[in-house]
DRENTORKOL-3810 file (N, C-alpha, C; in nm, 4 decimals):
REM DRENTORKOL-3810
@n.u->10.4777; n.v->-7.6986; n.w->12.4992; ca.u->10.4445; ca.v->-7.6247; ca.w->12.3805; c.u->10.2941; c.v->-7.6031; c.w->12.3768
@n.u->10.2534; n.v->-7.4822; n.w->12.3452; ca.u->10.1114; ca.v->-7.4510; ca.w->12.3370; c.u->10.0681; c.v->-7.4477; c.w->12.1912
@n.u->9.9614; n.v->-7.5161; n.w->12.1613; ca.u->9.9041; ca.v->-7.5143; ca.w->12.0274; c.u->9.7850; c.v->-7.4209; c.w->12.0270
@n.u->9.7703; n.v->-7.3439; n.w->11.9214; ca.u->9.6549; ca.v->-7.2555; ca.w->11.9102; c.u->9.5561; c.v->-7.3165; c.w->11.8112
@n.u->9.4346; n.v->-7.2657; n.w->11.8152; ca.u->9.3288; ca.v->-7.3246; ca.w->11.7347; c.u->9.2487; c.v->-7.2178; c.w->11.6619
@n.u->9.2305; n.v->-7.2378; n.w->11.5316; ca.u->9.1441; ca.v->-7.1485; ca.w->11.4542; c.u->9.0009; c.v->-7.1602; c.w->11.5039
@n.u->8.9576; n.v->-7.2822; n.w->11.5346; ca.u->8.8211; ca.v->-7.3067; ca.w->11.5789; c.u->8.7870; c.v->-7.2394; c.w->11.7108
@n.u->8.8868; n.v->-7.2185; n.w->11.7950; ca.u->8.8642; ca.v->-7.1496; ca.w->11.9228; c.u->8.8928; c.v->-7.0000; c.w->11.9109
@n.u->8.9152; n.v->-6.9543; n.w->11.7870; ca.u->8.9396; ca.v->-6.8130; ca.w->11.7588; c.u->9.0597; c.v->-6.7592; c.w->11.8364
@n.u->9.1669; n.v->-6.8375; n.w->11.8393; ca.u->9.2857; ca.v->-6.7990; ca.w->11.9157; c.u->9.3898; c.v->-6.7251; c.w->11.8323
@n.u->9.3641; n.v->-6.7036; n.w->11.7030; ca.u->9.4556; ca.v->-6.6253; ca.w->11.6212; c.u->9.3828; c.v->-6.5649; c.w->11.5018
@n.u->9.4409; n.v->-6.4579; n.w->11.4490; ca.u->9.3922; ca.v->-6.3969; ca.w->11.3247; c.u->9.4815; c.v->-6.4375; c.w->11.2081
@n.u->9.6132; n.v->-6.4447; n.w->11.2375; ca.u->9.7122; ca.v->-6.4852; ca.w->11.1386; c.u->9.8001; c.v->-6.5917; c.w->11.2024
@n.u->9.8396; n.v->-6.6872; n.w->11.1207; ca.u->9.9330; ca.v->-6.7900; ca.w->11.1662; c.u->10.0423; c.v->-6.8033; c.w->11.0621
@n.u->10.1619; n.v->-6.8376; n.w->11.1080; ca.u->10.2733; ca.v->-6.8625; ca.w->11.0171; c.u->10.3218; c.v->-7.0043; c.w->11.0413
@n.u->10.3266; n.v->-7.0813; n.w->10.9338; ca.u->10.3774; ca.v->-7.2175; ca.w->10.9398; c.u->10.5193; c.v->-7.2144; c.w->10.8860
@n.u->10.6134; n.v->-7.2602; n.w->10.9682; ca.u->10.7528; ca.v->-7.2653; ca.w->10.9259; c.u->10.7786; c.v->-7.4064; c.w->10.8757
@n.u->10.7664; n.v->-7.4226; n.w->10.7443; ca.u->10.7821; ca.v->-7.5533; ca.w->10.6825; c.u->10.7840; c.v->-7.5377; c.w->10.5316
@n.u->10.8516; n.v->-7.6285; n.w->10.4664; ca.u->10.8459; ca.v->-7.6360; ca.w->10.3213; c.u->10.7805; c.v->-7.7652; c.w->10.2774
@n.u->10.7221; n.v->-7.8354; n.w->10.3736; ca.u->10.6658; ca.v->-7.9683; ca.w->10.3504; c.u->10.5253; c.v->-7.9580; c.w->10.2920
@n.u->10.5050; n.v->-8.0161; n.w->10.1752; ca.u->10.3741; ca.v->-8.0101; ca.w->10.1099; c.u->10.2670; c.v->-8.0869; c.w->10.1868
@n.u->10.3060; n.v->-8.1689; n.w->10.2843; ca.u->10.2074; ca.v->-8.2375; ca.w->10.3686; c.u->10.1237; c.v->-8.1392; c.w->10.4500
@n.u->10.1692; n.v->-8.0152; n.w->10.4638; ca.u->10.0950; ca.v->-7.9142; ca.w->10.5390; c.u->9.9829; c.v->-7.8505; c.w->10.4557
@n.u->9.9845; n.v->-7.8709; n.w->10.3252; ca.u->9.8862; ca.v->-7.8060; ca.w->10.2374; c.u->9.7419; c.v->-7.8412; c.w->10.2735
@n.u->9.7062; n.v->-7.9680; n.w->10.2997; ca.u->9.5667; ca.v->-7.9960; ca.w->10.3371; c.u->9.5224; c.v->-7.9210; c.w->10.4633
@n.u->9.6108; n.v->-7.9063; n.w->10.5598; ca.u->9.5753; ca.v->-7.8321; ca.w->10.6823; c.u->9.5529; c.v->-7.6843; c.w->10.6507
@n.u->9.6390; n.v->-7.6270; n.w->10.5680; ca.u->9.6227; ca.v->-7.4864; ca.w->10.5283; c.u->9.4913; c.v->-7.4677; c.w->10.4544
@n.u->9.4632; n.v->-7.5570; n.w->10.3606; ca.u->9.3398; ca.v->-7.5457; ca.w->10.2825; c.u->9.2156; c.v->-7.5638; c.w->10.3682
@n.u->9.2213; n.v->-7.6541; n.w->10.4663; ca.u->9.1075; ca.v->-7.6742; ca.w->10.5560; c.u->9.0804; c.v->-7.5484; c.w->10.6378
@n.u->9.1849; n.v->-7.4878; n.w->10.6915; ca.u->9.1658; ca.v->-7.3659; ca.w->10.7707; c.u->9.1095; c.v->-7.2551; c.w->10.6824
@n.u->9.1622; n.v->-7.2398; n.w->10.5628; ca.u->9.1125; ca.v->-7.1351; ca.w->10.4727; c.u->8.9673; c.v->-7.1585; c.w->10.4333
@n.u->8.9251; n.v->-7.2848; n.w->10.4224; ca.u->8.7865; ca.v->-7.3173; ca.w->10.3878; c.u->8.6937; c.v->-7.2964; c.w->10.5070
@n.u->8.7318; n.v->-7.3502; n.w->10.6221; ca.u->8.6466; ca.v->-7.3444; ca.w->10.7411; c.u->8.6467; c.v->-7.2073; c.w->10.8092
@n.u->8.7570; n.v->-7.1366; n.w->10.7990; ca.u->8.7732; ca.v->-7.0078; ca.w->10.8684; c.u->8.8332; c.v->-6.9070; c.w->10.7706
@n.u->8.7578; n.v->-6.8634; n.w->10.6702; ca.u->8.8138; ca.v->-6.7776; ca.w->10.5652; c.u->8.8678; c.v->-6.6439; c.w->10.6151
@n.u->8.8274; n.v->-6.6019; n.w->10.7329; ca.u->8.8783; ca.v->-6.4756; ca.w->10.7875; c.u->9.0203; c.v->-6.4900; c.w->10.8436
@n.u->9.0637; n.v->-6.6124; n.w->10.8682; ca.u->9.1989; ca.v->-6.6386; ca.w->10.9191; c.u->9.2980; c.v->-6.6334; c.w->10.8030
@n.u->9.4129; n.v->-6.5777; n.w->10.8256; ca.u->9.5170; ca.v->-6.5702; ca.w->10.7241; c.u->9.6305; c.v->-6.6638; c.w->10.7641
@n.u->9.6725; n.v->-6.7459; n.w->10.6690; ca.u->9.7782; ca.v->-6.8438; ca.w->10.6932; c.u->9.8966; c.v->-6.8104; c.w->10.6039
@n.u->10.0108; n.v->-6.7902; n.w->10.6671; ca.u->10.1332; ca.v->-6.7627; ca.w->10.5934; c.u->10.2311; c.v->-6.8772; c.w->10.6103
@n.u->10.3310; n.v->-6.8780; n.w->10.5255; ca.u->10.4374; ca.v->-6.9781; ca.w->10.5370; c.u->10.5728; c.v->-6.9094; c.w->10.5338
@n.u->10.6650; n.v->-6.9671; n.w->10.6074; ca.u->10.8050; ca.v->-6.9294; ca.w->10.6015; c.u->10.8795; c.v->-7.0580; c.w->10.5713
@n.u->10.9267; n.v->-7.0687; n.w->10.4486; ca.u->10.9955; ca.v->-7.1891; ca.w->10.4043; c.u->11.1397; c.v->-7.1825; c.w->10.4539
@n.u->11.1908; n.v->-7.2922; n.w->10.5094; ca.u->11.3286; ca.v->-7.2918; ca.w->10.5593; c.u->11.4283; c.v->-7.2436; c.w->10.4540
@n.u->11.5302; n.v->-7.1775; n.w->10.5016; ca.u->11.6352; ca.v->-7.1185; ca.w->10.4184; c.u->11.6912; c.v->-7.2198; c.w->10.3189
@n.u->11.6986; n.v->-7.1784; n.w->10.1935; ca.u->11.7579; ca.v->-7.2625; ca.w->10.0909; c.u->11.6621; c.v->-7.3579; c.w->10.0220
@n.u->11.5319; n.v->-7.3549; n.w->10.0565; ca.u->11.4343; ca.v->-7.4440; ca.w->9.9942; c.u->11.3367; c.v->-7.3627; c.w->9.9093
@n.u->11.2855; n.v->-7.4227; n.w->9.8035; ca.u->11.1920; ca.v->-7.3547; ca.w->9.7135; c.u->11.0471; c.v->-7.3715; c.w->9.7585
@n.u->10.9984; n.v->-7.4949; n.w->9.7628; ca.u->10.8649; ca.v->-7.5305; ca.w->9.8128; c.u->10.7518; c.v->-7.4474; c.w->9.7515
@n.u->10.7445; n.v->-7.4453; n.w->9.6191; ca.u->10.6412; ca.v->-7.3659; ca.w->9.5504; c.u->10.4998; c.v->-7.4062; c.w->9.5894
@n.u->10.4749; n.v->-7.5362; n.w->9.6028; ca.u->10.3386; ca.v->-7.5827; ca.w->9.6295; c.u->10.2833; c.v->-7.5241; c.w->9.7594
@n.u->10.3607; n.v->-7.5315; n.w->9.8671; ca.u->10.3097; ca.v->-7.4792; ca.w->9.9948; c.u->10.3019; c.v->-7.3269; c.w->9.9898
@n.u->10.3934; n.v->-7.2627; n.w->9.9214; ca.u->10.3873; ca.v->-7.1159; ca.w->9.9087; c.u->10.2594; c.v->-7.0742; c.w->9.8366
@n.u->10.2222; n.v->-7.1493; n.w->9.7327; ca.u->10.1015; ca.v->-7.1163; ca.w->9.6558; c.u->9.9739; c.v->-7.1384; c.w->9.7356
@n.u->9.9775; n.v->-7.2221; n.w->9.8378; ca.u->9.8572; ca.v->-7.2495; ca.w->9.9164; c.u->9.8337; c.v->-7.1459; c.w->10.0261
@n.u->9.9342; n.v->-7.0672; n.w->10.0573; ca.u->9.9250; ca.v->-6.9720; ca.w->10.1688; c.u->9.8707; c.v->-6.8372; c.w->10.1240
@n.u->9.8249; n.v->-6.7595; n.w->10.2226; ca.u->9.7776; ca.v->-6.6238; ca.w->10.1963; c.u->9.8941; c.v->-6.5261; c.w->10.1811
@n.u->10.0054; n.v->-6.5551; n.w->10.2508; ca.u->10.1228; ca.v->-6.4688; ca.w->10.2420; c.u->10.2473; c.v->-6.5509; c.w->10.2725
@n.u->10.3614; n.v->-6.4939; n.w->10.2383; ca.u->10.4892; ca.v->-6.5615; ca.w->10.2597; c.u->10.5853; c.v->-6.4697; c.w->10.3328
@n.u->10.6671; n.v->-6.5282; n.w->10.4148; ca.u->10.7773; ca.v->-6.4567; ca.w->10.4778; c.u->10.9055; c.v->-6.5244; c.w->10.4315
@n.u->11.0074; n.v->-6.4467; n.w->10.4082; ca.u->11.1325; ca.v->-6.5032; ca.w->10.3598; c.u->11.2268; c.v->-6.5284; c.w->10.4770
@n.u->11.2729; n.v->-6.6518; n.w->10.4881; ca.u->11.3711; ca.v->-6.6834; ca.w->10.5896; c.u->11.5089; c.v->-6.6489; c.w->10.5327
@n.u->11.5830; n.v->-6.5737; n.w->10.6098; ca.u->11.7175; ca.v->-6.5350; ca.w->10.5686; c.u->11.8196; c.v->-6.6103; c.w->10.6531
@n.u->11.9404; n.v->-6.6181; n.w->10.6027; ca.u->12.0471; ca.v->-6.6851; ca.w->10.6760; c.u->12.0639; c.v->-6.6242; c.w->10.8144
@n.u->12.0496; n.v->-6.4943; n.w->10.8272; ca.u->12.0653; ca.v->-6.4291; ca.w->10.9579; c.u->11.9589; c.v->-6.4761; c.w->11.0580
@n.u->11.8389; n.v->-6.5127; n.w->11.0113; ca.u->11.7378; ca.v->-6.5677; ca.w->11.1018; c.u->11.7891; c.v->-6.6956; c.w->11.1664
@n.u->11.8507; n.v->-6.7808; n.w->11.0858; ca.u->11.9046; ca.v->-6.9061; ca.w->11.1390; c.u->12.0203; c.v->-6.8809; c.w->11.2340
@n.u->12.1081; n.v->-6.7901; n.w->11.1957; ca.u->12.2250; ca.v->-6.7609; ca.w->11.2796; c.u->12.1831; c.v->-6.7057; c.w->11.4155
@n.u->12.0799; n.v->-6.6231; n.w->11.4193; ca.u->12.0341; ca.v->-6.5638; ca.w->11.5449; c.u->11.9564; c.v->-6.6624; c.w->11.6318
@n.u->11.9022; n.v->-6.7678; n.w->11.5719; ca.u->11.8201; ca.v->-6.8615; ca.w->11.6492; c.u->11.8954; c.v->-6.9874; c.w->11.6896
@n.u->12.0218; n.v->-6.9945; n.w->11.6558; ca.u->12.1036; ca.v->-7.1117; ca.w->11.6846; c.u->12.1285; c.v->-7.1267; c.w->11.8343
@n.u->12.1152; n.v->-7.2494; n.w->11.8817; ca.u->12.1448; ca.v->-7.2763; ca.w->12.0228; c.u->12.2948; c.v->-7.2676; c.w->12.0469
@n.u->12.3310; n.v->-7.2604; n.w->12.1739; ca.u->12.4720; ca.v->-7.2594; ca.w->12.2112; c.u->12.5383; c.v->-7.3913; c.w->12.1731
@n.u->12.6704; n.v->-7.3882; n.w->12.1556; ca.u->12.7452; ca.v->-7.5100; ca.w->12.1227; c.u->12.7424; c.v->-7.6105; c.w->12.2380
@n.u->12.7387; n.v->-7.5583; n.w->12.3614; ca.u->12.7330; ca.v->-7.6432; ca.w->12.4804; c.u->12.6246; c.v->-7.5898; c.w->12.5728
@n.u->12.5420; n.v->-7.6811; n.w->12.6248; ca.u->12.4344; ca.v->-7.6434; ca.w->12.7168; c.u->12.4460; c.v->-7.7311; c.w->12.8409
@n.u->12.4554; n.v->-7.6669; n.w->12.9578; ca.u->12.4614; ca.v->-7.7408; ca.w->13.0836; c.u->12.3212; c.v->-7.7822; c.w->13.1246
@n.u->12.3059; n.v->-7.9068; n.w->13.1640; ca.u->12.1785; ca.v->-7.9578; ca.w->13.2139; c.u->12.2022; c.v->-8.0191; c.w->13.3510
@n.u->12.0957; n.v->-8.0602; n.w->13.4158; ca.u->12.1088; ca.v->-8.1259; ca.w->13.5467; c.u->12.1850; c.v->-8.2577; c.w->13.5349
@n.u->12.1818; n.v->-8.3175; n.w->13.4164; ca.u->12.2478; ca.v->-8.4461; ca.w->13.3957; c.u->12.3864; c.v->-8.4351; c.w->13.3340
@n.u->12.4313; n.v->-8.3157; n.w->13.3043; ca.u->12.5625; ca.v->-8.3005; ca.w->13.2427; c.u->12.5620; c.v->-8.1901; c.w->13.1391
@n.u->12.6380; n.v->-8.2099; n.w->13.0333; ca.u->12.6513; ca.v->-8.1096; ca.w->12.9283; c.u->12.6105; c.v->-8.1706; c.w->12.7946
@n.u->12.5275; n.v->-8.0975; n.w->12.7221; ca.u->12.4920; ca.v->-8.1365; ca.w->12.5856; c.u->12.5803; c.v->-8.0569; c.w->12.4901
@n.u->12.6395; n.v->-8.1262; n.w->12.3931; ca.u->12.7254; ca.v->-8.0586; ca.w->12.2965; c.u->12.6733; c.v->-8.0811; c.w->12.1553
@n.u->12.6774; n.v->-7.9757; n.w->12.0755; ca.u->12.6388; ca.v->-7.9871; ca.w->11.9348; c.u->12.7398; c.v->-8.0755; c.w->11.8626
@n.u->12.6945; n.v->-8.1592; n.w->11.7704; ca.u->12.7889; ca.v->-8.2382; ca.w->11.6903; c.u->12.8854; c.v->-8.1460; c.w->11.6165
@n.u->13.0081; n.v->-8.1878; n.w->11.6018; ca.u->13.1121; ca.v->-8.1042; ca.w->11.5379; c.u->13.0705; c.v->-8.0581; c.w->11.3979
@n.u->13.0018; n.v->-8.1441; n.w->11.3215; ca.u->12.9627; ca.v->-8.1048; ca.w->11.1861; c.u->12.8468; c.v->-8.0058; c.w->11.1836
@n.u->12.7876; n.v->-7.9746; n.w->11.2985; ca.u->12.6837; ca.v->-7.8726; ca.w->11.3065; c.u->12.7416; c.v->-7.7343; c.w->11.3345
@n.u->12.8661; n.v->-7.7302; n.w->11.3784; ca.u->12.9267; ca.v->-7.6044; ca.w->11.4189; c.u->12.9645; c.v->-7.5218; c.w->11.2973
@n.u->12.9567; n.v->-7.3860; n.w->11.3089; ca.u->12.9932; ca.v->-7.3020; ca.w->11.1953; c.u->13.1417; c.v->-7.3204; c.w->11.1604
@n.u->13.1694; n.v->-7.3005; n.w->11.0346; ca.u->13.3082; ca.v->-7.3144; ca.w->10.9881; c.u->13.3929; c.v->-7.1984; c.w->11.0341
END
């Protein structure tokens, strides 16, 4: 996984996919230190998370279809065998 850095000028806009208010200090630090950078949030589907939404420059709405399109396969073959999603994770 590659991490980008505001300090190295590696982005103009960033989107944080989280509803966790623990991210607010990081958002506020970036906005203070790098005011030209824009920080958005996409709160996971079904969550409110007003505090983190209020700290961001913009918001994106996560829809159920976003989750459905990003879902991994029910079974994934690996060099060591097959990984299977737990039955309670599977769509009804």
